[in-house]
N, C-alpha and C positions, 0 to 999 in steps of 0.2 A: 595291670598289661599295661606299658611303657610308651607314654604316647613321641612319636618321632615329631621332630620338630623342622618344624619346611622353611626354609629361608627364603625369604621374600626376592621377588628380583628386585636387581638394582635400582633404584632412581633415574630416571632420564635427566641429566643437563638441562638447566633453565633454558642454553643455547640450544639445546637439540629439538627440545620441541616448539620454540620461537621458528628455526629453520624448517622442521615439517610443517605445519601451522602455513609456513607463506608457500612451501612448495605446494600443499596440500591447494591454495587458496588459487594460484594463479592454476591452475589443474584444471580448475571448477570453470573462472572467467577463462580461459580458451570454449568451455565447452555450452560460451551464451551466443545464443542466437542473435545479434545484436540489430536491431530495426536501421532504417537506410536515415539519411537524414530530412530528406521528400516526406515519408512514409510518417514521420513524426511530426514534422507539422500539415500535414494533413490532421493528424487527429486529434493534432493543441487543435485546429479551427473548428473540426465539427465537435469536441466538449464546450468550448467555446459559445458558436452558433448553438449545439444545444443546450446548453444552463443561461444564458442567454433569451430561448425562447420557452422554457419553464417559469425563469422567473418572469415575465410578462404573460402567462396563463396563469398561476397564482394571484400576479395584481389584479388580474381583471376578474377573477373570479373574489377576493378577497373585497375590488369596486362594489362587486356584485350581492356579495350578499351583506356591506354593511348599507348600502341605498337601501337594501331589501326591510331588511332590518329599523332602516330610521325611517323605509315607506309603514312600517309595523307600526311603529311606537307614533308617527303624527294620527293615526286610526285609530288609537285605544286613549 
């Protein structure tokens, strides 16, 4: 049987690909629900406060464990 060769679709020019990319990009950006600046500010402070609180807790646990090991070392 004779094979029929199918033509490949013509390649899209590079400029058209770039233009299509930016059209789709702009379309997707419009769909984003952006947070209000005040909400972003409040969330930032919540993260800072939580980070400091966790650092203090970890520091206290570390201090307690190290002091406990030093005390245990003195007993031995």
